[in-house]
C-alpha positions in Angstrom: 79.7 151.0 85.8 80.5 152.4 89.2 82.6 149.4 90.0 85.5 150.9 88.0 85.5 154.1 90.1 85.1 152.1 93.2 88.1 149.9 92.3 90.1 153.0 91.3 89.5 154.5 94.8 90.3 151.1 96.5 93.5 150.7 94.5 94.6 154.3 95.5 94.1 153.3 99.1 96.1 150.1 98.6 98.9 152.0 96.7 99.1 154.5 99.6 99.3 151.7 102.1 102.0 150.0 100.1 104.0 153.2 99.7 103.8 153.8 103.5 105.3 150.3 104.0 108.0 150.9 101.3 106.6 148.0 99.4 107.3 147.4 95.7 104.7 144.8 95.0 101.1 144.2 96.0 100.4 140.5 96.0 96.8 140.2 97.3 93.9 142.5 98.0 90.8 141.4 99.9 87.5 143.2 100.2 84.2 142.7 102.0 81.2 143.5 99.8 77.7 143.6 101.2 74.7 142.1 99.3 73.0 145.5 99.6 76.0 147.6 98.5 74.9 147.7 94.9 78.2 146.3 93.8 78.3 143.5 91.3 81.2 141.2 92.3 82.0 140.1 88.7 82.1 143.7 87.6 84.4 144.5 90.5 86.7 141.7 89.6 86.8 142.9 86.0 87.5 146.4 87.1 90.3 145.2 89.3 92.0 143.6 86.3 91.7 146.8 84.3 92.7 149.4 86.9 95.7 147.4 88.2 97.4 147.2 84.8 100.7 149.0 84.9 100.7 149.3 88.7 102.5 147.4 91.4 99.2 145.6 91.9 99.2 144.1 88.4 98.8 140.3 88.6 97.8 140.4 92.3 95.2 138.1 93.6 91.9 139.7 94.3 89.4 138.2 96.8 85.9 139.3 97.7 84.1 138.2 100.9 80.4 138.5 100.4 78.5 139.9 103.4 74.9 138.8 103.7 72.1 141.1 104.8 71.5 140.8 108.6 68.7 142.7 110.2 67.8 143.3 113.8 64.3 143.0 115.2 63.8 145.4 118.1 60.6 143.7 119.1 62.2 140.3 119.9 65.8 141.6 120.1 67.1 139.1 117.6 69.3 139.3 114.5 68.2 137.5 111.3 68.9 137.1 107.6 65.8 138.2 105.7 64.5 135.9 103.0 63.2 138.8 100.8 63.4 142.6 100.7 60.6 143.2 103.3 62.9 142.5 106.3 60.3 140.6 108.2 61.4 139.0 111.4 60.9 135.2 111.1 60.2 135.0 114.8 57.6 137.7 115.5 56.8 138.7 111.8 57.3 142.4 112.5 58.9 144.4 109.8 62.2 146.1 110.6 64.4 148.7 109.0 67.4 148.0 111.3 70.1 146.7 109.0 73.1 145.4 110.9 75.2 144.3 107.9 75.1 143.9 104.1 75.9 147.4 103.0 79.7 147.2 103.5 82.3 148.0 100.8 85.7 147.8 102.4 89.3 146.9 101.8 90.1 144.4 104.6 93.4 143.0 103.7 96.5 143.8 101.7 99.6 141.6 101.1 102.7 143.5 100.0 106.4 143.0 99.8 
């Protein structure tokens, strides 16, 4: 389960940020996770509960913002959300490999005191 190592790395970033702010408690963490990232949100939430035990983030609220896949069609110069894994433009029906979003895994917000 790579979600555990991902969450351990994310928690280390959060702890470093909290330390830099002289914070003694992390109240909330928020992440953006793309649909193509390979991350299972439920597994990430479970990993959060496990890796935060005994840290200043224990008991913190954890939020995940899902990022849908958005592709760009260079033929008609439009962005679109594909309906399957073929990334076919719904306007001109050309296949594209230009993925604009959906691969993200990022810590976007941290609430500390």
